[in-house]
N, C-alpha and C positions, 0 to 999 in steps of 0.2 A: 772692052772699050778703053782707049788710051786718051788721057787728058793732057794736051801738050803743055799747058801752063801749070801743071800740078807740081807741088813741092816734092811729092814722091811719085814719079812717073812710072807706074807699073800697070799691068793689065787689070789687076783686081780693083774694081771701082770702090770696094769697101774702104780703101785707104786713100780716097780722093781728097787731098788737102791742098788748097791753093797756096801758091808761094807767098802771097801777101797776108795770109791769115796767121800771123804769129800768135795772135790771141788764142786761137784754138789749140795750138801746140802748147802754149803756156797753161791753158786750162787742163789739157791732158796730163801735163807734168804735175800740176797741183792735185789732180784727182787721184794720183797714185802715191802721194806723199803720206807718211804715217801721221797719226793724230798728234804726236809730239811737235811736229812741224808747225801746226796751226796754233799751238799753245806758246810758241816762242815769243819773247818780249811781251810777257803776260800783262794784259790790261785789266782783266776781270777774272776772278776765280770763285767758284762756289762748290762746296762739298757737303756731303751728308753730315748734319750736326751730330754731336756726341750722344744726345739722348735717344737717337734712333739706332737700334742694334744693327740693322741691315745696311751696311755701308756700300752704296751703289753709285751715288752721284760724285763725280770729280770733274766738273766742267771748267775748262780753261778757254778764255777768249784772248787771242793774241793779235799782234799788229797786222798779220796777213789777213785774218778774217775781217778786221776793221777796214782795210783797204778794199777788199772785195765788197763789203757792205756799202761803203761810200760810193763805189763805182756803180753798184746795183741801184742805189737810190737815184743817182744821176741819170741812169738809163731809164728807170721808171718814170722820172719827171720829163726827160727829153722826149720819150716816145709816148707820153701821155697815157700811161697805163692806169686809168682811173680806178679800176677794180682794186688794185693794190692800195691805193690811197683811201678808198672807202673802207676796206677791211681794216686798215691801220687805225682809222678813226673809230671804227666799231670796237677794236681791241682796247683803245684808250678809254673810251666811255665805259666799256664793260668792266675794266679793271678798277676804275674810280668808284664803281658801285659797291666794291668790296672794302670792308674796313681794313683787313690785313691783305693788302694787294702787293703786287710785285714792287711797287715804289716804296712802300713802307717797310717791306721786308728785304729790299735791295737784292732781289732774286730775279734775274733777267734771262736765265739760261734757255727757257723754253722759247721765248720770243726771238732771242738772238739766233738760236738754232733754226727757227723757221725762216727768218729774213735773210740769213746768210745763205741758206739753201736756195731760196728764191732768187737771190742775187746771182749765185752761180748759174741758175737756170736762165735768167734773162741775158747774162753774159754769153752763154752758149748760143741762145737763139739769135742774138744780133751780131755775133761774131761770124756765124755761118753766112756765106754769100747766097746760098740757095738751099732748097730742100734736099737735094742729093748730097750736098756737102754736110748738112746736118746729120743725115743718116750715116754717112761715112764716119763722122766724129763719134756717133753713138756706138758704132761697131768697134772702133778703135778703143773707146772707153771701156766697153765690155771686155775686150780681149786683154787689155793691160791689167785690168782688175783680176781676171781669172789667172793670168800669168803670175801675178803678185802672190797668189796662194802658194804656188810652187816655190817662188823665191823665198818667201817667209819660211816654208817648210825646210828648204836647204839651209837657210841661215839659223834655223831652230830658234827663231825669236817669236814665233806666233802660236806657241802651244797655250791655249786658253784653259781647257779642261781636259786633262789626260792627253788624249791624242787627237784633239780637234784643232783644225787649222783655219786661219782666216785670211781674207784679202787685206790689202793695205787700208788702214783707217776704217775698217769695218770689223764688228765682232762676228762670231760664228753665225749668228742669226742673220745679220746683214749679208754675210758671204753666201748663205743659202739662198737669200732673195736674189742676189745678182746672178748667181749661177742658174737658178731656175728660169728667170726671165731671159737669160742668154740662150738657154736650150730651146725655149719656145720660139724666140725670135729666129734662131737658126733653122728650126724645123719649118718655119713659115716661108723661108726664102725659096722661091720656085726654082730658079736655076742655080743650083749649088755648085761651087767650085771645089776642087780638091782641098783647098785650105779650109773651107767651111766644114767639111767632114772631120778634118783634123781638130778644128776648134770644138766641134761637138764632142769628140772623144775626151779631150782634156778638160772640158767644162763638166762633163758627167763625172769624171774622177774627182774634180775639185769639189763638186757638190757633195759627194760621199765623204771626202776628206773633211769637210766642214762639220760633219756630224749633226747637221741641223735636221732633226727628225720632222719638224713641222713643214719645212720647205720640201723635203723629200716626199712626205706623205701627200701634201697638197699637189705637188707636181705630178705624182703618180696618178692621183685621182683625176686630175684635169686631162692628163695625157690619154687615159682610157676613154674619157668622155669625148675628147677630140677625135680619137680613132673611131669610136662608134658613130659619131656624127658624120665623119668622112665616109664611112661605109654606106650609111642609109641616105646620104645626100645624093648619091648617084641616081640619076633618073632611069638608067637602063639596067639596074640591078634586078636579079631574078630571085625567086624564093629559095632556089638551090644555093645561090651565092650567100644569101642571108644566113641559111642554116650552117654552111661551111664557116662563115665568119664567126658565128656564135661559138661553134665548136673550137675554132682556133683560139678565141679569147679564153675559153675554159681551159684548153690545153696549155696555153702559155702561163695562165695563172697557176695551174697545178705544177708546172715545171719550175716556176720561180719559187714557190713555197718549198718544193722538194730540194732545190739547190740550197736554199737558206737553211733548211733543217739538216741537210747532210754535210754541207761544206761551210756552214756559217762561221764556225770558229776559225777555219783556215783563211777564209776571206777576211775575217776580222783582223787576223794577225798581219796579213799582207797589206791591207788598206788602212789599218789603224783606225777603224771606225766603230769601236765597241759600243758607243751610245746608240747607234742605229740598230745594229744587229742584236745587241743584248735585249732590246725591247721586243723584237720579233721572235727571237729565240726563246724568250720567256713564255711565249704563247698567250700572253694576256696583256694587251696594251692598256686596258682600263685600269689595271692595278699598278701601272708605272707611276712612281712618285711625281715625276714631272707632269704627267697627264693630269693627275688628281690636283696638283697644285695649280696648274694653269686654269683648269675648269673652275676651281674655287675662286681664283683671282678674278675671273670674268664675272662670276656670280656676285662677288663683292663690288665690282665696278658698276654693275647694274643697280645694286643696292644704293650706291653713292648717288647715281643719277636719280633714283627715286626720291632721295632726300634733297638733292640739289638739281632740279629739272633743267636749269640753265647753266649747269656746270659750276666750277669753283675757280678761284683766282689761279692764274696760270704760272705758278711757281712749283717746282718739282717736289720740294719737301712737303708742301701743302697736300699734295696727292698722297704721299707716303703717310702723312699723319691721318688722313681720312681712312686709308686701308688699315693702318695700325689700330685705330679705334675699333675696327671690326674684326680684330684678331688675326690680321694677315700682315706679314713683315715688308712686302715689296710694293707692288703696284699691279693694276689689272693688266694681264698679258694679252692685250688687244689694242691695236693701234687706234681703231675707230672709237673705242670707249675712252681711251686716254685723250685722244684729240678732242672729243666732245667735252670731256670734263675740263680740260685745260683751255680750250679755245671757244667753247660754247656752241650754240646752234648753227653757226656758219659752217661747221663740219658737215652737218646733214645736207645743207644747201650744196656744198661741193660734191658730195656723193650723188645727190639727185642729178646734178648737172652732168656728171660723168656717165651715169646710167642713161640719161637722155641722149648723150652723144653716141653711146653704144647702140641704142635703138636706131638712131639715124644711120648707123653704119651697115644696116641690113643689106645683104646682097653684094657687099664690097669685100674683096680680098685685102684685108688689112694685116700686115705683118706684125702689128703691135696689139692686135686684139687679144691673143692668148697671154702675152706678158701682162697686159692690163687686167685680164680676168684673174690671173694668178695673184697680182697685187691686191685686188679687191677682196678676194677670198682670204688671203693671208692677213690682211689688215683687220678682218673681222674676228678671226680665231687665233691670232698670234700677234707678236710685237709687244708694244708697251709704250712707256713715256719716252719718246725719241729725243735724245739730246745730241744727236750726230747729224750735222747738216747734210751729210752725204746721203742719208736715207731719205730726207725731204727732197733732195735733188733727184734721186732715182724715181720716186713717185712722180715728181713734176715733169721730168723729161719724157717718161713713158706716156703720161696723159697727153702732154703737148704733141708728141710725135704721132700718137693715135689720132688725135683730132686733125692734125696737119695732113696726115696721109689721106684721111677721108676728104678733106677739102681739095687736095691735089687731084684726087680721083674725079670729084665732081667738076673741077675746073677743066679737066682734059676730056 
């Protein structure tokens, strides 16, 4: 389908951008800028204090983020998004209940991260002239971020740990997230074009290049579940087909394990993904230091919730101090646990709301269902205290597009 008034007039509707929507093009430009760009003309800076050994926090808030935040606030007010106002009041009251709060400690990074991410989200929503254009923007957003992994690899400026590579303004964990949701989104497109298959291939390679074992593992598990559900959902399936499908699953699993065991080191050298393959080649994931550390961090996070049922004041170092008192240097490696500790019970309300929306989606082919399922599972067993607005934005835009897709289906 060709759109006559499009900025890029090509057959592929994925890149459907109206001529008048300069704001969407500007947003795409901003979304592939490196993190240093958003720290330019620094207005606020907070880093891990000297008394904490594990130096992780280095948050910078610059003039670009301030402009986005101001525009976001104006849009929230203009469009009367009362939910954001109520949540803001909740955050203010909640913080004032703590003696050492974000105001007394002058530590605003968690809330700035949240509201800058939400500002980018509302800018995206109200810049798009319709639902199709919003989906096209999302497709372009995913594509540019995947391509940035290769650009950073070529420029050799993105090596984070050994041979792990990341997208622009994302760490390797965030890169794994965006690659995994891209793969699920592409797989759910019913009428794929040749470019979609090309996009699938480069995204798969980018996911492996990121070395994000959590994303790879969660993606693989959900992909198998998706495949099995697809097989048994067919109404005309016979017992013979079920038997053959099970045998195919077993055969593929054996083949994959055999390839890893025989050619793992060669593949490792070619793709430079030793973190993923070393874990599987060792033959014991449970003994992997990262696995043990993450499991322990989650257990400590639950222990903090037990001591602080309504969470703690939302400043990053406060969370590190809580984990340090329990003998752990970093923070709980779980988004939902960190969100709950830093933002309080409103986190659970949001998760319940999303689950309800997923239940309402029953019987609807929603291309954002599996990306959302991935994010939900990832947020439970991986992640951490997010101080990158782009992660907040990714969560927000996937949730919004999932709900919007369901509403568009019901409307039509």
